[in-house]
PyMOL Python script that loads the backbone (N, CA, C, O; Angstrom):
from pymol import cmd

cmd.read_pdbstr("""\
ATOM      1  N   MET A   1       0.853  -1.182   0.000  1.00  0.00           N
ATOM      2  CA  MET A   1       0.000   0.000   0.000  1.00  0.00           C
ATOM      3  C   MET A   1       0.894   1.238   0.000  1.00  0.00           C
ATOM      4  O   MET A   1       1.826   1.312   0.800  1.00  0.00           O
ATOM      5  N   PRO A   2       0.638   2.204  -0.868  1.00  0.00           N
ATOM      6  CA  PRO A   2       1.468   3.403  -0.913  1.00  0.00           C
ATOM      7  C   PRO A   2       1.276   4.265   0.314  1.00  0.00           C
ATOM      8  O   PRO A   2       0.232   4.198   0.963  1.00  0.00           O
ATOM      9  N   PRO A   3       2.282   5.084   0.645  1.00  0.00           N
ATOM     10  CA  PRO A   3       2.108   5.994   1.773  1.00  0.00           C
ATOM     11  C   PRO A   3       0.912   6.909   1.548  1.00  0.00           C
ATOM     12  O   PRO A   3       0.651   7.350   0.428  1.00  0.00           O
ATOM     13  N   ALA A   4       0.205   7.182   2.611  1.00  0.00           N
ATOM     14  CA  ALA A   4      -1.013   7.984   2.506  1.00  0.00           C
ATOM     15  C   ALA A   4      -0.734   9.446   2.778  1.00  0.00           C
ATOM     16  O   ALA A   4       0.187   9.797   3.515  1.00  0.00           O
ATOM     17  N   ALA A   5      -1.528  10.273   2.181  1.00  0.00           N
ATOM     18  CA  ALA A   5      -1.457  11.699   2.475  1.00  0.00           C
ATOM     19  C   ALA A   5      -2.029  11.931   3.853  1.00  0.00           C
ATOM     20  O   ALA A   5      -3.012  11.296   4.236  1.00  0.00           O
ATOM     21  N   SER A   6      -1.438  12.811   4.585  1.00  0.00           N
ATOM     22  CA  SER A   6      -1.980  13.165   5.891  1.00  0.00           C
ATOM     23  C   SER A   6      -2.419  14.619   5.888  1.00  0.00           C
ATOM     24  O   SER A   6      -2.265  15.342   6.872  1.00  0.00           O
ATOM     25  N   ALA A   7      -2.964  15.019   4.765  1.00  0.00           N
ATOM     26  CA  ALA A   7      -3.399  16.404   4.615  1.00  0.00           C
ATOM     27  C   ALA A   7      -4.588  16.684   5.517  1.00  0.00           C
ATOM     28  O   ALA A   7      -5.400  15.798   5.784  1.00  0.00           O
ATOM     29  N   SER A   8      -4.684  17.904   5.978  1.00  0.00           N
ATOM     30  CA  SER A   8      -5.823  18.271   6.809  1.00  0.00           C
ATOM     31  C   SER A   8      -7.097  18.160   5.985  1.00  0.00           C
ATOM     32  O   SER A   8      -7.088  18.386   4.775  1.00  0.00           O
ATOM     33  N   GLY A   9      -8.170  17.818   6.639  1.00  0.00           N
ATOM     34  CA  GLY A   9      -9.437  17.687   5.948  1.00  0.00           C
ATOM     35  C   GLY A   9      -9.652  16.311   5.372  1.00  0.00           C
ATOM     36  O   GLY A   9     -10.660  16.077   4.705  1.00  0.00           O
ATOM     37  N   GLU A  10      -8.742  15.397   5.608  1.00  0.00           N
ATOM     38  CA  GLU A  10      -8.850  14.054   5.031  1.00  0.00           C
ATOM     39  C   GLU A  10     -10.163  13.389   5.413  1.00  0.00           C
ATOM     40  O   GLU A  10     -10.769  12.701   4.591  1.00  0.00           O
ATOM     41  N   HIS A  11     -10.610  13.585   6.649  1.00  0.00           N
ATOM     42  CA  HIS A  11     -11.826  12.910   7.092  1.00  0.00           C
ATOM     43  C   HIS A  11     -13.064  13.778   6.959  1.00  0.00           C
ATOM     44  O   HIS A  11     -14.169  13.253   6.823  1.00  0.00           O
ATOM     45  N   SER A  12     -12.906  15.092   6.994  1.00  0.00           N
ATOM     46  CA  SER A  12     -14.073  15.958   7.000  1.00  0.00           C
ATOM     47  C   SER A  12     -14.383  16.589   5.657  1.00  0.00           C
ATOM     48  O   SER A  12     -15.449  17.182   5.492  1.00  0.00           O
ATOM     49  N   GLY A  13     -13.493  16.480   4.707  1.00  0.00           N
ATOM     50  CA  GLY A  13     -13.724  17.121   3.421  1.00  0.00           C
ATOM     51  C   GLY A  13     -12.704  16.657   2.413  1.00  0.00           C
ATOM     52  O   GLY A  13     -12.273  15.504   2.422  1.00  0.00           O
ATOM     53  N   SER A  14     -12.327  17.567   1.546  1.00  0.00           N
ATOM     54  CA  SER A  14     -11.387  17.195   0.502  1.00  0.00           C
ATOM     55  C   SER A  14      -9.990  17.701   0.822  1.00  0.00           C
ATOM     56  O   SER A  14      -9.804  18.637   1.599  1.00  0.00           O
ATOM     57  N   SER A  15      -9.016  17.053   0.198  1.00  0.00           N
ATOM     58  CA  SER A  15      -7.613  17.403   0.359  1.00  0.00           C
ATOM     59  C   SER A  15      -6.967  17.491  -1.006  1.00  0.00           C
ATOM     60  O   SER A  15      -7.299  16.728  -1.914  1.00  0.00           O
ATOM     61  N   ARG A  16      -6.041  18.427  -1.147  1.00  0.00           N
ATOM     62  CA  ARG A  16      -5.264  18.526  -2.382  1.00  0.00           C
ATOM     63  C   ARG A  16      -4.042  17.627  -2.236  1.00  0.00           C
ATOM     64  O   ARG A  16      -3.307  17.717  -1.253  1.00  0.00           O
ATOM     65  N   VAL A  17      -3.832  16.763  -3.217  1.00  0.00           N
ATOM     66  CA  VAL A  17      -2.723  15.816  -3.168  1.00  0.00           C
ATOM     67  C   VAL A  17      -2.010  15.742  -4.509  1.00  0.00           C
ATOM     68  O   VAL A  17      -2.570  16.080  -5.552  1.00  0.00           O
ATOM     69  N   VAL A  18      -0.768  15.295  -4.458  1.00  0.00           N
ATOM     70  CA  VAL A  18      -0.007  14.960  -5.654  1.00  0.00           C
ATOM     71  C   VAL A  18       0.207  13.455  -5.616  1.00  0.00           C
ATOM     72  O   VAL A  18       0.683  12.903  -4.623  1.00  0.00           O
ATOM     73  N   VAL A  19      -0.152  12.805  -6.712  1.00  0.00           N
ATOM     74  CA  VAL A  19      -0.102  11.354  -6.797  1.00  0.00           C
ATOM     75  C   VAL A  19       1.034  10.958  -7.742  1.00  0.00           C
ATOM     76  O   VAL A  19       1.072  11.384  -8.896  1.00  0.00           O
ATOM     77  N   ARG A  20       1.955  10.140  -7.239  1.00  0.00           N
ATOM     78  CA  ARG A  20       3.035   9.612  -8.074  1.00  0.00           C
ATOM     79  C   ARG A  20       2.595   8.246  -8.573  1.00  0.00           C
ATOM     80  O   ARG A  20       2.227   7.368  -7.792  1.00  0.00           O
ATOM     81  N   LEU A  21       2.641   8.085  -9.892  1.00  0.00           N
ATOM     82  CA  LEU A  21       2.130   6.875 -10.518  1.00  0.00           C
ATOM     83  C   LEU A  21       3.242   5.915 -10.915  1.00  0.00           C
ATOM     84  O   LEU A  21       4.377   6.318 -11.168  1.00  0.00           O
ATOM     85  N   ARG A  22       2.890   4.646 -10.961  1.00  0.00           N
ATOM     86  CA  ARG A  22       3.817   3.608 -11.380  1.00  0.00           C
ATOM     87  C   ARG A  22       3.755   3.506 -12.906  1.00  0.00           C
ATOM     88  O   ARG A  22       2.827   2.918 -13.462  1.00  0.00           O
ATOM     89  N   ALA A  23       4.746   4.083 -13.568  1.00  0.00           N
ATOM     90  CA  ALA A  23       4.848   4.010 -15.025  1.00  0.00           C
ATOM     91  C   ALA A  23       6.258   3.537 -15.347  1.00  0.00           C
ATOM     92  O   ALA A  23       7.227   3.991 -14.738  1.00  0.00           O
ATOM     93  N   ASP A  24       6.367   2.631 -16.298  1.00  0.00           N
ATOM     94  CA  ASP A  24       7.661   2.051 -16.615  1.00  0.00           C
ATOM     95  C   ASP A  24       8.587   2.995 -17.353  1.00  0.00           C
ATOM     96  O   ASP A  24       9.785   2.730 -17.458  1.00  0.00           O
ATOM     97  N   SER A  25       8.054   4.091 -17.863  1.00  0.00           N
ATOM     98  CA  SER A  25       8.890   5.065 -18.565  1.00  0.00           C
ATOM     99  C   SER A  25       8.236   6.433 -18.481  1.00  0.00           C
ATOM    100  O   SER A  25       7.093   6.563 -18.043  1.00  0.00           O
ATOM    101  N   ASN A  26       8.974   7.449 -18.906  1.00  0.00           N
ATOM    102  CA  ASN A  26       8.413   8.798 -18.968  1.00  0.00           C
ATOM    103  C   ASN A  26       7.880   9.105 -20.353  1.00  0.00           C
ATOM    104  O   ASN A  26       7.643  10.267 -20.684  1.00  0.00           O
ATOM    105  N   ASP A  27       7.688   8.071 -21.171  1.00  0.00           N
ATOM    106  CA  ASP A  27       7.085   8.247 -22.489  1.00  0.00           C
ATOM    107  C   ASP A  27       5.681   8.814 -22.292  1.00  0.00           C
ATOM    108  O   ASP A  27       4.890   8.244 -21.540  1.00  0.00           O
ATOM    109  N   PRO A  28       5.357   9.931 -22.956  1.00  0.00           N
ATOM    110  CA  PRO A  28       4.038  10.548 -22.755  1.00  0.00           C
ATOM    111  C   PRO A  28       2.862   9.604 -22.987  1.00  0.00           C
ATOM    112  O   PRO A  28       1.843   9.718 -22.306  1.00  0.00           O
ATOM    113  N   GLY A  29       2.980   8.684 -23.927  1.00  0.00           N
ATOM    114  CA  GLY A  29       1.895   7.735 -24.178  1.00  0.00           C
ATOM    115  C   GLY A  29       1.690   6.777 -23.024  1.00  0.00           C
ATOM    116  O   GLY A  29       0.555   6.483 -22.649  1.00  0.00           O
ATOM    117  N   VAL A  30       2.785   6.286 -22.456  1.00  0.00           N
ATOM    118  CA  VAL A  30       2.708   5.374 -21.309  1.00  0.00           C
ATOM    119  C   VAL A  30       2.139   6.114 -20.098  1.00  0.00           C
ATOM    120  O   VAL A  30       1.251   5.611 -19.410  1.00  0.00           O
ATOM    121  N   VAL A  31       2.661   7.306 -19.850  1.00  0.00           N
ATOM    122  CA  VAL A  31       2.187   8.111 -18.723  1.00  0.00           C
ATOM    123  C   VAL A  31       0.689   8.386 -18.857  1.00  0.00           C
ATOM    124  O   VAL A  31      -0.050   8.251 -17.882  1.00  0.00           O
ATOM    125  N   ALA A  32       0.238   8.764 -20.037  1.00  0.00           N
ATOM    126  CA  ALA A  32      -1.182   9.062 -20.261  1.00  0.00           C
ATOM    127  C   ALA A  32      -2.055   7.844 -20.002  1.00  0.00           C
ATOM    128  O   ALA A  32      -3.134   7.971 -19.422  1.00  0.00           O
ATOM    129  N   ARG A  33      -1.609   6.671 -20.421  1.00  0.00           N
ATOM    130  CA  ARG A  33      -2.406   5.451 -20.193  1.00  0.00           C
ATOM    131  C   ARG A  33      -2.529   5.138 -18.706  1.00  0.00           C
ATOM    132  O   ARG A  33      -3.602   4.755 -18.241  1.00  0.00           O
ATOM    133  N   VAL A  34      -1.436   5.296 -17.953  1.00  0.00           N
ATOM    134  CA  VAL A  34      -1.497   5.045 -16.512  1.00  0.00           C
ATOM    135  C   VAL A  34      -2.387   6.086 -15.842  1.00  0.00           C
ATOM    136  O   VAL A  34      -3.193   5.742 -14.978  1.00  0.00           O
ATOM    137  N   GLN A  35      -2.253   7.353 -16.229  1.00  0.00           N
ATOM    138  CA  GLN A  35      -3.124   8.400 -15.683  1.00  0.00           C
ATOM    139  C   GLN A  35      -4.585   8.085 -15.971  1.00  0.00           C
ATOM    140  O   GLN A  35      -5.433   8.208 -15.087  1.00  0.00           O
ATOM    141  N   ASP A  36      -4.883   7.680 -17.197  1.00  0.00           N
ATOM    142  CA  ASP A  36      -6.261   7.330 -17.569  1.00  0.00           C
ATOM    143  C   ASP A  36      -6.791   6.200 -16.690  1.00  0.00           C
ATOM    144  O   ASP A  36      -7.935   6.248 -16.240  1.00  0.00           O
ATOM    145  N   SER A  37      -5.963   5.186 -16.445  1.00  0.00           N
ATOM    146  CA  SER A  37      -6.390   4.045 -15.634  1.00  0.00           C
ATOM    147  C   SER A  37      -6.700   4.462 -14.202  1.00  0.00           C
ATOM    148  O   SER A  37      -7.691   4.020 -13.620  1.00  0.00           O
ATOM    149  N   VAL A  38      -5.854   5.309 -13.641  1.00  0.00           N
ATOM    150  CA  VAL A  38      -6.078   5.765 -12.264  1.00  0.00           C
ATOM    151  C   VAL A  38      -7.339   6.631 -12.188  1.00  0.00           C
ATOM    152  O   VAL A  38      -8.151   6.471 -11.277  1.00  0.00           O
ATOM    153  N   LEU A  39      -7.496   7.537 -13.136  1.00  0.00           N
ATOM    154  CA  LEU A  39      -8.689   8.389 -13.136  1.00  0.00           C
ATOM    155  C   LEU A  39      -9.960   7.573 -13.342  1.00  0.00           C
ATOM    156  O   LEU A  39     -10.998   7.876 -12.753  1.00  0.00           O
ATOM    157  N   GLN A  40      -9.882   6.552 -14.167  1.00  0.00           N
ATOM    158  CA  GLN A  40     -11.048   5.680 -14.382  1.00  0.00           C
ATOM    159  C   GLN A  40     -11.398   4.946 -13.088  1.00  0.00           C
ATOM    160  O   GLN A  40     -12.575   4.765 -12.774  1.00  0.00           O
ATOM    161  N   ALA A  41     -10.379   4.523 -12.339  1.00  0.00           N
ATOM    162  CA  ALA A  41     -10.625   3.827 -11.076  1.00  0.00           C
ATOM    163  C   ALA A  41     -11.249   4.754 -10.027  1.00  0.00           C
ATOM    164  O   ALA A  41     -11.867   4.280  -9.073  1.00  0.00           O
ATOM    165  N   LEU A  42     -11.093   6.055 -10.196  1.00  0.00           N
ATOM    166  CA  LEU A  42     -11.676   7.018  -9.260  1.00  0.00           C
ATOM    167  C   LEU A  42     -13.125   7.372  -9.588  1.00  0.00           C
ATOM    168  O   LEU A  42     -13.776   8.067  -8.808  1.00  0.00           O
ATOM    169  N   GLN A  43     -13.637   6.910 -10.721  1.00  0.00           N
ATOM    170  CA  GLN A  43     -15.030   7.199 -11.082  1.00  0.00           C
ATOM    171  C   GLN A  43     -15.944   6.723  -9.956  1.00  0.00           C
ATOM    172  O   GLN A  43     -15.783   5.622  -9.430  1.00  0.00           O
ATOM    173  N   GLY A  44     -16.895   7.562  -9.601  1.00  0.00           N
ATOM    174  CA  GLY A  44     -17.823   7.231  -8.523  1.00  0.00           C
ATOM    175  C   GLY A  44     -17.335   7.679  -7.155  1.00  0.00           C
ATOM    176  O   GLY A  44     -18.030   7.488  -6.157  1.00  0.00           O
ATOM    177  N   THR A  45     -16.140   8.275  -7.098  1.00  0.00           N
ATOM    178  CA  THR A  45     -15.631   8.817  -5.845  1.00  0.00           C
ATOM    179  C   THR A  45     -15.590  10.340  -5.958  1.00  0.00           C
ATOM    180  O   THR A  45     -15.787  10.903  -7.035  1.00  0.00           O
ATOM    181  N   GLN A  46     -15.333  10.988  -4.838  1.00  0.00           N
ATOM    182  CA  GLN A  46     -15.256  12.451  -4.819  1.00  0.00           C
ATOM    183  C   GLN A  46     -13.823  12.863  -5.153  1.00  0.00           C
ATOM    184  O   GLN A  46     -12.918  12.726  -4.330  1.00  0.00           O
ATOM    185  N   TYR A  47     -13.632  13.370  -6.372  1.00  0.00           N
ATOM    186  CA  TYR A  47     -12.314  13.868  -6.760  1.00  0.00           C
ATOM    187  C   TYR A  47     -12.473  14.920  -7.839  1.00  0.00           C
ATOM    188  O   TYR A  47     -13.492  14.995  -8.526  1.00  0.00           O
ATOM    189  N   ARG A  48     -11.426  15.735  -7.967  1.00  0.00           N
ATOM    190  CA  ARG A  48     -11.375  16.739  -9.027  1.00  0.00           C
ATOM    191  C   ARG A  48      -9.943  16.778  -9.530  1.00  0.00           C
ATOM    192  O   ARG A  48      -9.004  16.911  -8.745  1.00  0.00           O
ATOM    193  N   LEU A  49      -9.778  16.662 -10.834  1.00  0.00           N
ATOM    194  CA  LEU A  49      -8.464  16.731 -11.458  1.00  0.00           C
ATOM    195  C   LEU A  49      -8.009  18.184 -11.484  1.00  0.00           C
ATOM    196  O   LEU A  49      -8.691  19.044 -12.041  1.00  0.00           O
ATOM    197  N   LEU A  50      -6.858  18.454 -10.881  1.00  0.00           N
ATOM    198  CA  LEU A  50      -6.310  19.804 -10.869  1.00  0.00           C
ATOM    199  C   LEU A  50      -5.251  19.982 -11.950  1.00  0.00           C
ATOM    200  O   LEU A  50      -5.194  21.024 -12.604  1.00  0.00           O
ATOM    201  N   HIS A  51      -4.408  18.959 -12.136  1.00  0.00           N
ATOM    202  CA  HIS A  51      -3.375  19.047 -13.170  1.00  0.00           C
ATOM    203  C   HIS A  51      -2.944  17.645 -13.577  1.00  0.00           C
ATOM    204  O   HIS A  51      -2.776  16.744 -12.755  1.00  0.00           O
ATOM    205  N   ARG A  52      -2.775  17.510 -14.875  1.00  0.00           N
ATOM    206  CA  ARG A  52      -2.312  16.248 -15.448  1.00  0.00           C
ATOM    207  C   ARG A  52      -0.982  16.560 -16.125  1.00  0.00           C
ATOM    208  O   ARG A  52      -0.940  17.349 -17.070  1.00  0.00           O
ATOM    209  N   TYR A  53       0.095  15.956 -15.659  1.00  0.00           N
ATOM    210  CA  TYR A  53       1.423  16.229 -16.197  1.00  0.00           C
ATOM    211  C   TYR A  53       1.639  15.423 -17.471  1.00  0.00           C
ATOM    212  O   TYR A  53       1.368  14.222 -17.512  1.00  0.00           O
ATOM    213  N   ALA A  54       2.127  16.094 -18.510  1.00  0.00           N
ATOM    214  CA  ALA A  54       2.209  15.483 -19.840  1.00  0.00           C
ATOM    215  C   ALA A  54       3.241  14.367 -19.934  1.00  0.00           C
ATOM    216  O   ALA A  54       2.965  13.331 -20.538  1.00  0.00           O
ATOM    217  N   ALA A  55       4.409  14.551 -19.359  1.00  0.00           N
ATOM    218  CA  ALA A  55       5.468  13.555 -19.542  1.00  0.00           C
ATOM    219  C   ALA A  55       6.034  13.060 -18.219  1.00  0.00           C
ATOM    220  O   ALA A  55       7.082  12.414 -18.203  1.00  0.00           O
ATOM    221  N   SER A  56       5.369  13.348 -17.126  1.00  0.00           N
ATOM    222  CA  SER A  56       5.803  12.888 -15.810  1.00  0.00           C
ATOM    223  C   SER A  56       4.670  12.079 -15.191  1.00  0.00           C
ATOM    224  O   SER A  56       3.503  12.442 -15.331  1.00  0.00           O
ATOM    225  N   PRO A  57       5.000  10.998 -14.515  1.00  0.00           N
ATOM    226  CA  PRO A  57       3.954  10.135 -13.955  1.00  0.00           C
ATOM    227  C   PRO A  57       3.355  10.668 -12.654  1.00  0.00           C
ATOM    228  O   PRO A  57       3.496  10.063 -11.591  1.00  0.00           O
ATOM    229  N   PHE A  58       2.687  11.813 -12.764  1.00  0.00           N
ATOM    230  CA  PHE A  58       2.068  12.452 -11.608  1.00  0.00           C
ATOM    231  C   PHE A  58       0.693  12.996 -11.985  1.00  0.00           C
ATOM    232  O   PHE A  58       0.418  13.285 -13.150  1.00  0.00           O
ATOM    233  N   LEU A  59      -0.167  13.129 -10.967  1.00  0.00           N
ATOM    234  CA  LEU A  59      -1.450  13.813 -11.083  1.00  0.00           C
ATOM    235  C   LEU A  59      -1.598  14.710  -9.862  1.00  0.00           C
ATOM    236  O   LEU A  59      -1.208  14.327  -8.759  1.00  0.00           O
ATOM    237  N   ALA A  60      -2.154  15.885 -10.050  1.00  0.00           N
ATOM    238  CA  ALA A  60      -2.536  16.743  -8.931  1.00  0.00           C
ATOM    239  C   ALA A  60      -4.051  16.665  -8.836  1.00  0.00           C
ATOM    240  O   ALA A  60      -4.759  16.935  -9.807  1.00  0.00           O
ATOM    241  N   LEU A  61      -4.540  16.294  -7.666  1.00  0.00           N
ATOM    242  CA  LEU A  61      -5.967  16.060  -7.478  1.00  0.00           C
ATOM    243  C   LEU A  61      -6.456  16.721  -6.199  1.00  0.00           C
ATOM    244  O   LEU A  61      -5.682  16.977  -5.277  1.00  0.00           O
ATOM    245  N   GLU A  62      -7.745  16.989  -6.162  1.00  0.00           N
ATOM    246  CA  GLU A  62      -8.441  17.301  -4.924  1.00  0.00           C
ATOM    247  C   GLU A  62      -9.330  16.097  -4.670  1.00  0.00           C
ATOM    248  O   GLU A  62     -10.162  15.754  -5.510  1.00  0.00           O
ATOM    249  N   VAL A  63      -9.165  15.455  -3.528  1.00  0.00           N
ATOM    250  CA  VAL A  63      -9.847  14.189  -3.277  1.00  0.00           C
ATOM    251  C   VAL A  63     -10.600  14.203  -1.958  1.00  0.00           C
ATOM    252  O   VAL A  63     -10.190  14.842  -0.989  1.00  0.00           O
ATOM    253  N   GLY A  64     -11.709  13.483  -1.948  1.00  0.00           N
ATOM    254  CA  GLY A  64     -12.435  13.212  -0.722  1.00  0.00           C
ATOM    255  C   GLY A  64     -11.903  11.917  -0.126  1.00  0.00           C
ATOM    256  O   GLY A  64     -11.055  11.260  -0.729  1.00  0.00           O
ATOM    257  N   PRO A  65     -12.390  11.546   1.045  1.00  0.00           N
ATOM    258  CA  PRO A  65     -11.906  10.337   1.711  1.00  0.00           C
ATOM    259  C   PRO A  65     -12.059   9.066   0.866  1.00  0.00           C
ATOM    260  O   PRO A  65     -11.192   8.193   0.903  1.00  0.00           O
ATOM    261  N   ASP A  66     -13.155   8.957   0.105  1.00  0.00           N
ATOM    262  CA  ASP A  66     -13.359   7.752  -0.702  1.00  0.00           C
ATOM    263  C   ASP A  66     -12.332   7.648  -1.835  1.00  0.00           C
ATOM    264  O   ASP A  66     -11.831   6.560  -2.120  1.00  0.00           O
ATOM    265  N   ALA A  67     -12.024   8.765  -2.472  1.00  0.00           N
ATOM    266  CA  ALA A  67     -11.019   8.765  -3.539  1.00  0.00           C
ATOM    267  C   ALA A  67      -9.631   8.516  -2.964  1.00  0.00           C
ATOM    268  O   ALA A  67      -8.828   7.811  -3.574  1.00  0.00           O
ATOM    269  N   LEU A  68      -9.341   9.083  -1.801  1.00  0.00           N
ATOM    270  CA  LEU A  68      -8.048   8.860  -1.164  1.00  0.00           C
ATOM    271  C   LEU A  68      -7.857   7.381  -0.851  1.00  0.00           C
ATOM    272  O   LEU A  68      -6.771   6.838  -1.055  1.00  0.00           O
ATOM    273  N   ASN A  69      -8.901   6.730  -0.360  1.00  0.00           N
ATOM    274  CA  ASN A  69      -8.823   5.296  -0.086  1.00  0.00           C
ATOM    275  C   ASN A  69      -8.598   4.494  -1.361  1.00  0.00           C
ATOM    276  O   ASN A  69      -7.846   3.520  -1.359  1.00  0.00           O
ATOM    277  N   ALA A  70      -9.248   4.900  -2.450  1.00  0.00           N
ATOM    278  CA  ALA A  70      -9.055   4.215  -3.732  1.00  0.00           C
ATOM    279  C   ALA A  70      -7.619   4.376  -4.219  1.00  0.00           C
ATOM    280  O   ALA A  70      -7.028   3.429  -4.739  1.00  0.00           O
ATOM    281  N   LEU A  71      -7.062   5.559  -4.052  1.00  0.00           N
ATOM    282  CA  LEU A  71      -5.669   5.777  -4.446  1.00  0.00           C
ATOM    283  C   LEU A  71      -4.720   4.927  -3.610  1.00  0.00           C
ATOM    284  O   LEU A  71      -3.773   4.349  -4.144  1.00  0.00           O
ATOM    285  N   LYS A  72      -4.963   4.845  -2.309  1.00  0.00           N
ATOM    286  CA  LYS A  72      -4.116   4.041  -1.422  1.00  0.00           C
ATOM    287  C   LYS A  72      -4.119   2.575  -1.838  1.00  0.00           C
ATOM    288  O   LYS A  72      -3.105   1.886  -1.714  1.00  0.00           O
ATOM    289  N   ALA A  73      -5.261   2.099  -2.331  1.00  0.00           N
ATOM    290  CA  ALA A  73      -5.412   0.695  -2.688  1.00  0.00           C
ATOM    291  C   ALA A  73      -4.913   0.363  -4.095  1.00  0.00           C
ATOM    292  O   ALA A  73      -4.777  -0.812  -4.436  1.00  0.00           O
ATOM    293  N   SER A  74      -4.644   1.362  -4.903  1.00  0.00           N
ATOM    294  CA  SER A  74      -4.295   1.133  -6.300  1.00  0.00           C
ATOM    295  C   SER A  74      -2.855   0.641  -6.470  1.00  0.00           C
ATOM    296  O   SER A  74      -1.928   1.235  -5.920  1.00  0.00           O
ATOM    297  N   PRO A  75      -2.668  -0.433  -7.223  1.00  0.00           N
ATOM    298  CA  PRO A  75      -1.308  -0.896  -7.514  1.00  0.00           C
ATOM    299  C   PRO A  75      -0.581   0.030  -8.492  1.00  0.00           C
ATOM    300  O   PRO A  75       0.629  -0.100  -8.680  1.00  0.00           O
ATOM    301  N   LEU A  76      -1.305   0.959  -9.113  1.00  0.00           N
ATOM    302  CA  LEU A  76      -0.694   1.902 -10.051  1.00  0.00           C
ATOM    303  C   LEU A  76      -0.158   3.157  -9.356  1.00  0.00           C
ATOM    304  O   LEU A  76       0.457   4.010  -9.996  1.00  0.00           O
ATOM    305  N   VAL A  77      -0.391   3.264  -8.052  1.00  0.00           N
ATOM    306  CA  VAL A  77       0.018   4.444  -7.290  1.00  0.00           C
ATOM    307  C   VAL A  77       1.217   4.103  -6.415  1.00  0.00           C
ATOM    308  O   VAL A  77       1.191   3.147  -5.640  1.00  0.00           O
ATOM    309  N   ILE A  78       2.276   4.914  -6.559  1.00  0.00           N
ATOM    310  CA  ILE A  78       3.463   4.737  -5.722  1.00  0.00           C
ATOM    311  C   ILE A  78       3.313   5.509  -4.416  1.00  0.00           C
ATOM    312  O   ILE A  78       3.607   4.986  -3.341  1.00  0.00           O
ATOM    313  N   SER A  79       2.850   6.762  -4.514  1.00  0.00           N
ATOM    314  CA  SER A  79       2.688   7.564  -3.302  1.00  0.00           C
ATOM    315  C   SER A  79       1.629   8.638  -3.506  1.00  0.00           C
ATOM    316  O   SER A  79       1.322   9.045  -4.626  1.00  0.00           O
ATOM    317  N   VAL A  80       1.086   9.078  -2.381  1.00  0.00           N
ATOM    318  CA  VAL A  80       0.113  10.177  -2.343  1.00  0.00           C
ATOM    319  C   VAL A  80       0.601  11.119  -1.246  1.00  0.00           C
ATOM    320  O   VAL A  80       0.688  10.740  -0.078  1.00  0.00           O
ATOM    321  N   VAL A  81       0.915  12.348  -1.637  1.00  0.00           N
ATOM    322  CA  VAL A  81       1.424  13.316  -0.659  1.00  0.00           C
ATOM    323  C   VAL A  81       0.594  14.592  -0.722  1.00  0.00           C
ATOM    324  O   VAL A  81       0.038  14.924  -1.769  1.00  0.00           O
ATOM    325  N   PRO A  82       0.510  15.305   0.394  1.00  0.00           N
ATOM    326  CA  PRO A  82      -0.230  16.565   0.382  1.00  0.00           C
ATOM    327  C   PRO A  82       0.387  17.539  -0.614  1.00  0.00           C
ATOM    328  O   PRO A  82       1.609  17.634  -0.727  1.00  0.00           O
ATOM    329  N   ASP A  83      -0.453  18.248  -1.322  1.00  0.00           N
ATOM    330  CA  ASP A  83      -0.016  19.296  -2.242  1.00  0.00           C
ATOM    331  C   ASP A  83       0.050  20.571  -1.423  1.00  0.00           C
ATOM    332  O   ASP A  83      -0.958  21.030  -0.887  1.00  0.00           O
ATOM    333  N   ILE A  84       1.243  21.139  -1.329  1.00  0.00           N
ATOM    334  CA  ILE A  84       1.402  22.342  -0.521  1.00  0.00           C
ATOM    335  C   ILE A  84       1.500  23.560  -1.420  1.00  0.00           C
ATOM    336  O   ILE A  84       1.986  23.479  -2.548  1.00  0.00           O
ATOM    337  N   ASN A  85       1.045  24.659  -0.921  1.00  0.00           N
ATOM    338  CA  ASN A  85       1.095  25.919  -1.647  1.00  0.00           C
ATOM    339  C   ASN A  85       2.404  26.616  -1.296  1.00  0.00           C
ATOM    340  O   ASN A  85       2.645  26.941  -0.134  1.00  0.00           O
ATOM    341  N   ILE A  86       3.245  26.844  -2.290  1.00  0.00           N
ATOM    342  CA  ILE A  86       4.516  27.523  -2.070  1.00  0.00           C
ATOM    343  C   ILE A  86       4.405  28.927  -2.625  1.00  0.00           C
ATOM    344  O   ILE A  86       4.196  29.118  -3.823  1.00  0.00           O
ATOM    345  N   GLU A  87       4.543  29.895  -1.763  1.00  0.00           N
ATOM    346  CA  GLU A  87       4.468  31.297  -2.158  1.00  0.00           C
ATOM    347  C   GLU A  87       5.807  31.718  -2.745  1.00  0.00           C
ATOM    348  O   GLU A  87       6.855  31.356  -2.210  1.00  0.00           O
ATOM    349  N   PRO A  88       5.791  32.472  -3.830  1.00  0.00           N
ATOM    350  CA  PRO A  88       7.065  32.958  -4.378  1.00  0.00           C
ATOM    351  C   PRO A  88       7.697  33.948  -3.423  1.00  0.00           C
ATOM    352  O   PRO A  88       7.020  34.722  -2.746  1.00  0.00           O
ATOM    353  N   LYS A  89       9.025  33.896  -3.391  1.00  0.00           N
ATOM    354  CA  LYS A  89       9.740  34.841  -2.542  1.00  0.00           C
ATOM    355  C   LYS A  89       9.670  36.215  -3.158  1.00  0.00           C
ATOM    356  O   LYS A  89       9.587  36.358  -4.378  1.00  0.00           O
ATOM    357  N   GLY A  90       9.702  37.231  -2.309  1.00  0.00           N
ATOM    358  CA  GLY A  90       9.692  38.603  -2.787  1.00  0.00           C
ATOM    359  C   GLY A  90      10.956  38.903  -3.581  1.00  0.00           C
ATOM    360  O   GLY A  90      11.969  38.218  -3.436  1.00  0.00           O
ATOM    361  N   GLU A  91      10.889  39.901  -4.396  1.00  0.00           N
ATOM    362  CA  GLU A  91      12.044  40.268  -5.186  1.00  0.00           C
ATOM    363  C   GLU A  91      13.156  40.786  -4.284  1.00  0.00           C
ATOM    364  O   GLU A  91      12.919  41.500  -3.310  1.00  0.00           O
ATOM    365  N   ARG A  92      14.352  40.409  -4.635  1.00  0.00           N
ATOM    366  CA  ARG A  92      15.509  40.879  -3.880  1.00  0.00           C
ATOM    367  C   ARG A  92      15.831  42.308  -4.281  1.00  0.00           C
ATOM    368  O   ARG A  92      15.682  42.700  -5.439  1.00  0.00           O
ATOM    369  N   GLN A  93      16.264  43.054  -3.324  1.00  0.00           N
ATOM    370  CA  GLN A  93      16.614  44.440  -3.611  1.00  0.00           C
ATOM    371  C   GLN A  93      18.088  44.677  -3.436  1.00  0.00           C
ATOM    372  O   GLN A  93      18.561  45.796  -3.637  1.00  0.00           O
TER     373      GLN A  93
END
""", "prot")
cmd.dss("prot")
cmd.show_as("cartoon", "prot")
cmd.util.cbc("prot")
cmd.orient("prot")
């Protein structure tokens, strides 16, 4: 089972996560097929696709508890980690 996200709101609402997928290569066609399979497995759960990376085996999602559980159980998922908001640093003077 892949490591689970421990993002706040996991039990009471949705959480933003980055999902690392098990793909044998960074070939865009292979990555797209694995992404499609994972997204298809999430049908019927609470999730929203935030970003689909073209040549990297990752997805950025907003997920409810049911979708998070589906991701944890998927053999196509290596890890699920909280998506954090990084603010740009101010300009140097």
